[in-house]
N, C-alpha and C positions, 0 to 999 in steps of 0.2 A: 704545844706545837700546833701548827696550822696546816691543813690539807686543802688545797684549792682545786675544786672540780668534783662533780658527782658522777663522773663516768666510771668506766671499768677500773681505771688505775686508782682514782680517789676513793671509790667505795671499797676496793680490795684492801687498800692500806688501812682504812678506817676499820674494816672488819677484823683485820689482824690485831690492830692496836687495842681494840675493845674486847678481845677474846678473854674468857675467864682466866684469871691468874696472870694476865699481862702486867708487866712492870712499867708500861709506858706512862708518861705524865699526861696531864690534861690535854685533850685534843679538841680543836674546833674544825669542823668540816664546813667549808664555804661552798655552797651550791648555788648555781645561777637561779634566779627567780624565773617564774613562768614568763616566756617571751622568746625572742629570736636567739638568745644565747643558750637556751635550754634545748638540747637535742631531742628529737622525737624518739619514740620507742624503737629499739633496734635489737638485733640478734647477735649473740656471741656463742661461739662453739669452741670446744677444746677436747683433748684426749684425757680420759679419766681412768683411774684404777682404784676400785674400792670406794668406801665412804670417804668424802673429802670435805664435809661441812657445808656443801652446797646442795645436797640432795633435794631438799624441799623446794628449791628454786629451779631445778632442772625440769624443763617442760617435756623433753623427749630425749631418748638415747638409742643408739644403734650398736649392735655387736657385729654387724656385717656391713661391709663397704663394697661399692661397685665402681669400676671405672670402665667407660666405653672408649675404645680407641677410634680414631678417625675412619678405620675400615669397618666399623660396626661391631667388631668382636668385643665381648665384655669379659672382664676378669672380676670375680667376686672373692673377697678375702675376709677372713675372720681374725682380727688382730688381738685375740685374747692374750692377756687379761685386760687389754685396753678396750674401752668403749668410747664412741664419739657422742658427746653430750652437748645439748643445746639449752641455752638460757635466754629468756627475754629480759631486756634491761629493767623493765618494771618489776619483774619477779625478783631479780637480784637486788634491786634497790629496796624492795619491801623486806627482804631477808636481812640486809645490812642495817636498815633503819630500826628494825625490831631489836637487833643486838645492841645498837647504840642507845636505844631507849632504856635498856637495862644496865647501862654503864654510867655511873654518876659523874665520871670524869670527862665525858664526851658530850658535846653539843653540836647541833646542826644550825648553821646560820644561812638563811636565804638572802644572798646579796651578790652584787657584781664586784669581783675583784678587779680593781683598776690598775694599781701599781704595787710592786714589791721592791723593797729596798733593804739592803743589808745595814745593820746597826752594830755598834760595839758589843751589844749583849746578844745579838742574834739577827732578827729580821723584823720588818714592819710591813704589814699589808694594809693598804688603804682601799676601802670598799664603799659602795653606794647601795643602800637598802632600796627595796621596791618603791618606798615612799619618797626617795630622793635624799634621804639623810646620809651624811658622810660619816664613816666609821674608820677608826684606826686601830688595828690589832697588832699586838707584839707577841713574839714567841722565840724560843731558843732555836727552833728549826721550822722551816717552811718547805712543804712538798707541793710543787706546782705541776699540775697536769694539763694546763692550757696549751694550745698550739704555740710553737715557737714563732717569734716574729718573722724569721726567715730560715728556711731549711738549710742544712749545711752544704758546703761544696761537695761535689761527688764526681766520680768518673762515669758512673752509670746511674741513670734515673728513670725508672719505669713507675707505672701506677697500676695497681690492681683495682679496677673499678667495676661496679656491678649495680644491677637493679633486680629486685626480687618481688614476686607476687605471692601472697598467701591465697591459694586458690581452693575452691570447693568444686568438685566435679559432680556432674549429674549422676554418674554411676561409679562404682569402685574401679579405680585405675592405678592405685599405688600399693606397693608391698611395704607395710609399716616396719618390717624388720630389716630393711636394707636402705642405707643412705647412698645416693648417687653422688660421689665426691667430685668426679670430673667426667663429663660427657662431651667428648670431642666430635660428636656427630653434628656439629654446627659449622656454618661457613667460617673459614679462618680469615682474619684480617691480613692485609699485605705486610703489616709489621706486628710482631708479637704473636699472641695466641688467644683463643677464645674457647670457652666451654660452658656447658650447662651444669647446674648444681641443684639437686632435688633432695629435700629433707621431708620424708613422709611423716605426717602427724596422725593420720588415720587412713583407712582404705580410700576415702574420698577427699582427703585434705592434705595439703603439702605446701611447703615453701619451695617455689620454683624460681631459680635465678639464672640470669645470663651474666657471665663474667668475662672480662678481658684483662690480659697483661699487655699493656702498650704504653705509649708515651703520654697520651692525653685521654681524658674521659669523653664519653659520648653525650649527646643531648638526651633528655628524657624520652623524646619521641623515637630516637634511634634505638634506645634500650627496649621500648615497648614493641617496636617492630620486630626486633630480634626475639623477644620473649614470645610474641604471638607465633612466629614461625616455629620456634622450638616446641611450644606446647601443642601446636597443630600438626606439624610435619614430622617431628621426631618422637615426641611422647604420645601423640595421637590421643589426647585427652578427651576429645569430643566436646560436649558442652560443659562449660565451667563458669564460675563466677569469681572475680577478683575481690577478695574481702579486705585486703590491705596491701600496702606496698612499702618497700624500703629501698634506699639507694645510698651508696657510699663510695669512697675512694680511699685506698690504703697505699701509703708510700712504699715503694720497693726500690731501695737505694743503698749504695755502699758508702754513703755519707756518714761521717762520724758525729753522732749526736753528743752534745755536751751535757753531762748529767749534773754538773755543778754550775749554777748561774751566779752564785755569790758564796762567800764562806759558809753561810748557814741556809742557803736556798738551793734546793735540789729539784731537778726535773724528773718526773716519773711518767710512765706510760709511753705512748708513741713519741712524745716530746723528749723523752729520755732514752730513746732507742730501743724500746721494748718490742717493736714490731720486727719479726724475723724477716730479713730483707728478701729472701728468695721465695717465701711462701705466703707472707702476710699474716701468719699466725701471731697473735698478740696476747690473748687472754691468759694462757698458761704462763707466759713469761711475766706478765704483770703480777700474777699470784706468787710466783717464785720470788720475784723481787720484793714484794710486800712482806713475805715471811722473813726474808733476809734482813730487811730494814728493822722489822719488829724485834728480831733476835739481837741485832747489833746496838739498838738504842740505849739499853741500860748502861753500856760501857762507853757511850759517846760515839758520835757518828762523824767520821772524817770525810766519807764519801758514800754515795749510793752504790751498792754492789751492781756490777754490769748484768743486764738481763740475758746476754748471750756471750759465750766465750769467744776468744779471738779466733780459734780454729774454725768455729761455725761461721763467723763473719767472713773469714777469708774464703771459705768454700762458697758462700753465698755470692761474694763479689765476683768470683770466676763464673758461676752459673748465670748471674745477671748479665754479665758482659757477653757471654756466649749466646744467650737468648736475644740480646739487643742487636748483636751483629748478624744474627741469622745463621751462625755457624752450627747450631744444633736446632733440630726440629722440635719445638716445644711439645706438641701433642705426642709425638713418638717417644720423646725423652721421658715424660711422666708416665705414659702408659707402660713403657718398658720397665720402669722401676717397679711398678705394681705387679707386673707379670713375673719378674725374676728375683725380687728381693723378698725375704720373709716379711710378712706384713707388720708384725710387732716391731721388728727392727727398723723397718722403713719409717713407721710413724714416729718412733723415737728419734730417728735421724731428722725428720721434718721439724721436730720440736727441739732439736739441739741436745739430745740426750744419749748419743752414741759414743763409743770409744774410738780412738784412732784406728784400731784394727778393723772394727766394724765399718768405719767410713772407707777404709781401703777396699774392702770387699764390695761395698756399694759402688765405689768409683769405677771398679772394673766392669760394671754393668752400664756405664755411660759411654758416649763417644770419646774415647780416650784421646785421640789425636786432636780433636777440636778443643777439648778442655785443657790439654797441655799447652797448646798454642796460646790460648787465652791467658792461662796462668803466667806464661813467660812474658807476655806483652803488658800485663796489667800494671806492674810497678812503674812503667815508663809513661803511663797515661796521666795527663794533668787532671786535677780536680777543679771543676768549674761550678760557679754559682748557678742556681736554677733560674729559669725565666719567670716562674711564678710558683708559689707553694701549692702543694696538694696534700691537704690533711682531710681525714674523714673518720667515720665510725667504722668499727671493726666487728665483723661477724666471727672472727677467729681469735 
């Protein structure tokens, strides 16, 4: 089989297929060569519980989380047994490549995947090597994590877009034991919502981000202006140095992503709908999907298991529409959830792991009237094509 793409989805699937004792057939991982198609280093975060095989790649983790409401009041929660874990893409790639090197049935090919076609026996991938040589690869199954040519039609379409600085302060300014998940003490845009995001790596080092949920991303200059104000006026960091930066855009949409591009060609990752529409969380869903694929392959694969259940997607569609119309106040909505819902249950809800009963109790903590009105009108809204695609790298 062939996996196209060396991002979170491609690496996760290769990691599962190369696990000791795996019954998967020979695997070729096609990764883009150095150049514009190869993304820069980026950050991924997820909720973890106990050892999960990624421990040596986790650069930091937090057992306490904090949310600041727009009124300045903070709520700090301990979602035990869950912890919030951070990986850098280069560390994850190093971990996966080390496993692949120990697996005789797996190889890594640095090439650009140009086209994928179904064949009577499976599928064919045509590639170009860094030296310009054309290659043709054939396999029973192909798993493609590249961005889709055009995003699906949707009733609601927002973007979670952000820019982050890795900063080092002149004096100790951070509590390494607490991650600031959402800080709404920033000016709110006319449409959507905005918040700060702080992952402390040491008392004087942290990833500080500015994030918006809105319809279009900002310019780099606008992000930097917002980050400067947040670091200076809200966090009061004093003197600091920006050691690195990262920037991205995550689709937040109720569009239906097609997971099967051809009889033996499957889309994975964001292209296959792995991003949770209302939160942007992707990494945990990618890992769940990868494990499900690896488990199903020995008996033959008719389809790729969905990364999110229908109930979770239906709830997300209502929330996205309510945010987009302004019927609910985004900062108040998310702050209220953290103040009134048990933290472990809330985090499982954000990751799509709650029962109907738990979701009912969480729903009672939301603006019930606005959510019901939105749920009633949603089936009658048309799905429309996007003006332009928004794909990006995912920190979650």
